C-alpha positions as CSV (number, residue, x, y, z in Angstrom):
1,M,52.2,12.3,17.0
2,Y,50.5,13.5,20.2
3,Y,49.7,16.8,19.4
4,A,48.2,15.7,16.1
5,L,45.7,13.4,17.8
6,L,44.4,16.1,19.9
7,T,44.2,17.9,16.8
8,L,42.3,15.3,15.3
9,L,40.0,14.6,18.4
10,A,39.6,18.5,18.9
11,L,38.4,18.5,14.9
12,L,35.8,15.2,15.8
13,T,34.5,16.9,18.6
14,L,33.7,20.3,16.7
15,L,32.0,18.2,13.8
16,I,30.0,16.2,16.2
17,S,29.0,19.1,18.0
18,N,28.4,21.1,15.2
19,T,26.2,17.8,14.0
20,L,23.9,18.1,16.7
21,Q,22.8,21.5,16.8
22,A,21.7,21.2,13.0
23,H,20.3,18.4,13.8
24,P,18.0,19.1,16.9
25,G,15.8,16.2,18.0
26,S,15.8,12.6,18.8
27,L,16.2,10.0,16.0
28,N,13.2,7.8,15.5
29,Q,12.8,3.8,15.0
30,Q,13.9,4.0,11.4
31,G,17.5,6.3,12.6
32,G,16.0,9.7,11.4
33,H,14.5,12.2,12.3
34,T,13.4,16.1,11.3
35,D,15.9,19.0,11.9
36,R,13.0,21.2,13.8
37,S,15.0,24.3,12.5
38,T,14.8,23.8,9.0
39,G,12.1,21.2,8.7
40,D,14.0,18.5,6.7
41,Y,14.2,15.2,7.0
42,H,17.7,13.3,8.1
43,C,19.1,10.2,8.1
44,H,21.7,8.7,10.6
45,R,21.5,5.3,10.5
46,A,19.9,2.2,8.9
47,P,17.5,1.5,7.9
48,C,16.8,4.9,7.3
49,S,19.6,5.5,4.9
50,T,18.8,2.3,3.0
51,L,15.3,4.0,2.8
52,H,16.2,7.0,2.0
53,R,18.8,5.6,-0.9
54,Q,15.4,3.8,-2.1
55,Q,13.2,6.8,-1.9
56,Q,15.9,8.7,-4.2
57,K,15.8,5.7,-6.9
58,A,12.2,6.3,-6.9
59,Q,12.0,9.6,-7.1
60,Q,14.0,9.9,-10.2
61,D,12.2,6.6,-11.7
62,A,8.8,8.9,-11.3
63,T,10.5,12.2,-12.6
64,D,11.7,9.8,-15.6
65,A,8.0,8.6,-16.0
66,Q,6.5,11.5,-15.6
67,R,4.9,9.9,-12.9
68,A,3.7,11.3,-9.0
69,F,6.0,10.3,-6.0
70,S,5.9,11.7,-2.7
71,G,7.8,10.9,1.0
72,L,9.1,7.8,2.3
73,Y,6.2,5.6,2.6
74,D,5.9,3.6,5.7
75,R,3.2,1.0,6.0
76,N,2.9,1.2,9.5
77,L,1.4,4.8,9.1
78,W,-1.6,3.5,7.6
79,P,-3.5,1.3,10.5
80,H,-4.9,-1.6,8.8
81,W,-6.8,-4.5,9.8
82,T,-8.3,-2.6,12.9
83,D,-11.0,-3.9,14.7
84,A,-13.3,-1.4,15.0
85,D,-16.1,-2.3,17.0
86,Q,-13.8,-4.5,19.3
87,D,-15.5,-8.0,18.5
88,C,-12.2,-9.7,17.9
89,Q,-12.5,-9.8,13.9
90,D,-10.4,-7.6,12.3
91,T,-11.4,-6.0,9.0
92,R,-10.0,-9.0,6.9
93,A,-11.8,-11.3,9.0
94,E,-14.9,-9.5,8.6
95,L,-14.3,-9.1,5.0
96,L,-13.9,-12.3,4.4
97,I,-17.4,-13.5,6.5
98,A,-19.5,-10.8,4.0
99,S,-18.1,-11.9,0.9
100,S,-18.0,-15.6,1.7
101,R,-20.3,-17.7,-0.8
102,Q,-20.9,-20.0,2.3
103,T,-21.1,-20.2,5.9
104,V,-17.4,-19.8,7.2
105,T,-15.6,-21.3,9.8
106,F,-13.0,-20.0,12.5
107,T,-9.5,-21.3,13.4
108,D,-10.9,-21.0,17.2
109,P,-13.7,-21.3,19.9
110,D,-14.0,-17.2,20.1
111,Q,-14.4,-17.0,16.6
112,C,-11.8,-14.4,15.4
113,T,-9.9,-15.8,12.6
114,V,-11.2,-17.3,9.3
115,A,-10.5,-20.8,8.5
116,T,-12.4,-21.9,5.3
117,G,-15.6,-20.6,3.4
118,R,-16.2,-20.3,-0.7
119,W,-14.8,-17.2,-2.3
120,Y,-14.7,-16.1,-5.9
121,D,-11.5,-14.4,-6.9
122,P,-12.4,-12.4,-10.1
123,Y,-8.8,-11.4,-10.4
124,T,-7.8,-15.0,-11.5
125,N,-11.1,-16.1,-11.9
126,R,-10.7,-18.8,-9.5
127,T,-12.6,-20.1,-6.1
128,F,-11.0,-21.0,-3.2
129,T,-11.8,-22.5,0.1
130,H,-9.1,-21.7,2.7
131,A,-8.7,-18.2,3.8
132,G,-5.3,-18.6,4.3
133,D,-5.0,-18.8,0.6
134,L,-6.2,-15.4,0.1
135,D,-4.7,-11.8,0.8
136,V,-7.1,-9.0,0.9
137,D,-6.1,-6.9,-1.7
138,H,-6.2,-2.8,-1.7
139,F,-8.0,-1.9,-5.0
140,V,-5.4,1.2,-4.8
141,P,-2.9,0.2,-2.9
142,L,-1.8,2.1,0.2
143,R,1.8,2.8,-1.5
144,H,0.2,4.2,-4.6
145,A,-2.2,6.4,-2.5
146,H,0.7,7.6,-0.2
147,G,2.5,8.7,-3.8
148,H,-0.4,10.6,-5.2
149,G,-1.6,12.6,-2.2
150,G,-2.4,10.4,0.6
151,D,0.8,11.6,2.3
152,Q,-0.9,14.8,3.1
153,W,-3.7,12.7,5.1
154,D,-4.1,12.7,8.7
155,K,-4.2,9.7,10.7
156,A,-7.8,9.1,10.7
157,L,-8.1,9.7,7.1
158,R,-5.2,7.1,6.1
159,Q,-7.2,4.9,8.8
160,Q,-10.5,5.1,6.9
161,F,-8.7,4.8,3.4
162,A,-7.1,1.4,4.9
163,N,-9.8,-0.3,6.1
164,D,-13.0,0.8,3.8
165,P,-14.8,-2.2,2.9
166,D,-15.2,-0.6,-1.0
167,N,-11.3,-0.6,-1.1
168,L,-11.2,-4.1,0.2
169,I,-11.4,-7.2,-2.2
170,P,-9.8,-11.3,-1.1
171,V,-8.0,-12.4,-3.9
172,S,-5.4,-15.1,-4.6
173,A,-2.2,-14.1,-2.8
174,S,-0.3,-14.9,-5.7
175,A,-2.4,-12.4,-7.5
176,N,-1.8,-9.8,-4.6
177,R,1.8,-10.0,-4.4
178,S,2.5,-9.5,-8.7
179,K,0.4,-6.3,-8.3
180,G,2.0,-5.0,-5.6
181,A,1.4,-1.0,-5.3
182,R,1.6,-0.9,-9.0
183,S,-1.9,1.4,-10.9
184,P,-3.6,-0.2,-14.3
185,D,-1.2,1.1,-16.4
186,Q,1.6,-1.1,-14.9
187,W,-0.6,-4.2,-14.0
188,L,-3.8,-5.7,-14.9
189,P,-5.4,-8.7,-13.6
190,D,-5.4,-12.0,-15.5
191,N,-9.3,-12.3,-15.7
192,R,-9.7,-9.5,-18.8
193,L,-13.6,-10.3,-18.5
194,Y,-12.5,-8.1,-15.3
195,W,-10.9,-5.2,-16.9
196,C,-14.5,-3.4,-16.9
197,E,-14.9,-3.3,-13.6
198,Y,-11.2,-3.3,-12.2
199,G,-11.1,0.2,-14.1
200,R,-14.4,1.6,-12.9
201,H,-13.7,0.2,-9.1
202,W,-10.4,2.1,-9.0
203,K,-11.5,5.1,-10.7
204,R,-14.0,5.4,-8.1
205,I,-12.1,4.8,-4.8
206,K,-9.9,7.7,-6.8
207,Q,-12.2,9.8,-7.3
208,R,-13.7,9.4,-3.7
209,Y,-10.2,10.2,-1.9
210,Q,-9.4,12.8,-4.2
211,L,-6.2,10.9,-5.2
212,M,-4.2,12.2,-8.2
213,V,-4.4,10.5,-11.6
214,T,-1.7,10.4,-13.6
215,P,-1.6,10.7,-17.8
216,Q,-0.8,7.3,-18.4
217,E,-3.2,6.1,-15.2
218,A,-6.2,8.2,-17.1
219,D,-5.1,6.7,-20.4
220,A,-5.2,3.4,-19.2
221,L,-8.7,3.4,-17.7
222,K,-10.0,4.5,-20.9
223,Q,-8.7,1.6,-22.1
224,L,-10.3,-0.3,-19.7
225,L,-13.5,1.0,-20.1
226,T,-13.7,-0.4,-23.5
227,H,-14.3,-3.5,-22.3
228,C,-17.3,-2.5,-20.7
229,S,-19.1,-2.9,-23.7
230,M,-17.7,-6.4,-25.0
231,P,-19.7,-9.4,-24.7
232,S,-18.9,-11.9,-22.4
233,T,-18.9,-15.7,-23.6
234,P,-20.6,-18.2,-20.6
235,K,-17.8,-21.0,-21.0
236,T,-15.4,-18.1,-19.8
237,T,-17.8,-16.3,-17.3
238,K,-17.8,-19.1,-14.9
239,P,-15.4,-19.3,-12.2
240,R,-13.0,-22.2,-12.1
241,P,-12.7,-24.6,-9.2
């Protein structure tokens, strides 16, 4: 029994030694790291292992649907809501101020965080007066951009994309979360009268940043553009309170 234990310990020591040699480098916060000798990324503990399983499933789903897919997405690698001019108002606050249809109020004397205003949400055709009811949506979501070419960008370009005012719009929190990272072939706003502009805007952002457009996505955009010639009726174009 004693010799069997020694043999087992020797085997474990050898295994650990070989593992360390095969996977040089320390673990990152996610519990994984890149092997310097091969360039491969390996997971050694949670949450990396969980994310890796999710990645494998997403990659398989993308392959089955003939859609683009690329790498593990980490929102922290896309710096967003930055304060470029260091006036304490971040990208979200500045967008809410610029897009409000009336003078905004703030939650604090320093005027860093917007409290109230008047915003029209074209996704739902509704008007909101409390900033807390709104999310700032990325027309082309960060996760989607990552999987369609953005994973090859440097940090500066990812930050530019994440804070580009032309890629941002204040909408109801429920609409933004319903959309998630889905493209126009997977999700569209409830407000059909906005479909034309939604398609045009999506296409403009994709072209500006040279992001990949899948065949399904291209077909959906083509369909959205057919709504551009449809006449709107005065009754349905008015925002709902």
